[in-house]
C-alpha positions as CSV (number, residue, x, y, z in Angstrom):
1,M,1.9,36.0,42.8
2,T,0.3,32.6,42.5
3,D,0.6,30.3,39.5
4,F,-3.0,31.0,38.6
5,E,-2.4,34.7,38.5
6,F,0.7,34.2,36.4
7,V,-1.2,32.1,33.8
8,V,-4.0,34.7,33.7
9,L,-1.4,37.4,33.0
10,L,0.2,35.3,30.3
11,V,-3.1,34.8,28.6
12,I,-3.9,38.5,28.8
13,F,-0.5,39.4,27.4
14,A,-0.8,36.9,24.5
15,A,-4.2,38.4,23.7
16,L,-2.8,41.9,23.7
17,I,0.0,41.1,21.3
18,Q,-2.2,38.8,19.3
19,I,0.1,35.8,18.9
20,E,-0.8,33.9,15.8
21,M,-0.2,30.2,15.7
22,P,1.2,28.8,12.4
23,K,-1.4,27.2,10.2
24,K,-1.4,23.5,9.5
25,I,-0.5,22.6,5.9
26,K,-3.0,20.3,4.3
27,P,-1.3,17.4,2.5
28,T,-1.6,17.2,-1.2
29,G,-3.0,14.2,-3.1
30,K,0.5,13.3,-4.3
31,Q,1.9,13.3,-0.8
32,I,-0.9,11.0,0.4
33,S,-0.5,8.6,-2.6
34,M,3.3,8.5,-2.0
35,L,2.7,7.6,1.7
36,A,0.3,4.9,0.6
37,L,2.8,3.5,-1.8
38,H,5.5,3.6,0.9
39,A,3.1,1.6,3.2
40,V,2.3,-1.0,0.6
41,V,5.9,-1.5,-0.3
42,F,6.8,-1.8,3.4
43,A,4.1,-4.4,3.9
44,V,5.1,-6.5,0.9
45,V,8.8,-6.4,1.6
46,T,8.4,-7.0,5.3
47,A,6.1,-10.0,4.7
48,A,8.5,-11.4,2.2
49,S,11.5,-11.0,4.5
50,W,9.7,-12.8,7.3
51,M,8.6,-15.6,5.0
52,L,12.2,-16.0,3.8
53,Y,13.4,-16.1,7.4
54,D,14.7,-19.6,8.1
55,K,13.8,-20.9,11.6
56,H,16.4,-23.7,11.5
57,D,14.1,-26.6,12.1
58,G,12.9,-25.4,15.5
59,H,16.3,-24.3,16.9
60,W,16.9,-20.7,17.8
61,A,18.0,-18.5,14.9
62,Y,18.8,-14.8,14.9
63,P,15.7,-12.9,13.9
64,W,17.4,-10.7,11.3
65,P,14.1,-9.4,9.8
66,A,13.3,-7.7,13.1
67,W,16.0,-5.1,12.4
68,T,14.8,-4.2,8.9
69,T,11.2,-4.2,10.0
70,A,11.8,-1.9,13.0
71,A,14.0,0.5,11.0
72,W,11.6,0.7,8.1
73,A,8.6,1.1,10.4
74,L,10.3,4.1,12.0
75,A,11.0,5.6,8.5
76,L,7.3,5.0,7.6
77,L,6.2,6.7,10.9
78,G,8.5,9.7,10.0
79,H,7.0,9.9,6.5
80,F,3.5,9.9,8.1
81,C,4.4,12.7,10.4
82,V,5.9,14.8,7.6
83,V,2.7,14.4,5.6
84,F,0.1,15.0,8.2
85,T,1.7,17.2,10.9
86,S,3.4,19.9,8.8
87,F,2.9,23.6,9.7
88,E,3.7,26.7,7.8
89,D,7.0,28.4,8.4
90,K,6.6,32.2,8.4
91,G,10.3,32.8,8.2
92,Y,10.7,30.8,5.0
93,E,10.2,33.7,2.7
94,V,12.7,35.8,4.6
95,F,15.2,32.9,4.4
96,Q,14.6,32.7,0.6
97,Q,15.2,36.4,0.2
98,Q,18.5,36.2,2.1
99,K,20.0,33.8,-0.5
């Protein structure tokens, strides 16, 4: 059996058992506004920390704001992903009933 035949069989099998993909959850207005607030606070604090960064009169100084900027940027990226890439969990109701 070739790879192509295998893929065709998988597609036919999936159509027969009617696999349903989870639906994307549309973000609420509150979620979007909290993400926007997070982004604004990130921008203000990051700009302030870089302005406060002392360059020691042209000599090399450890760029400490880079760590906070990178960590907070990753947190902001995670927040964005949670808001805009969430999908329904069909097993959630079953989980709630087991409690």
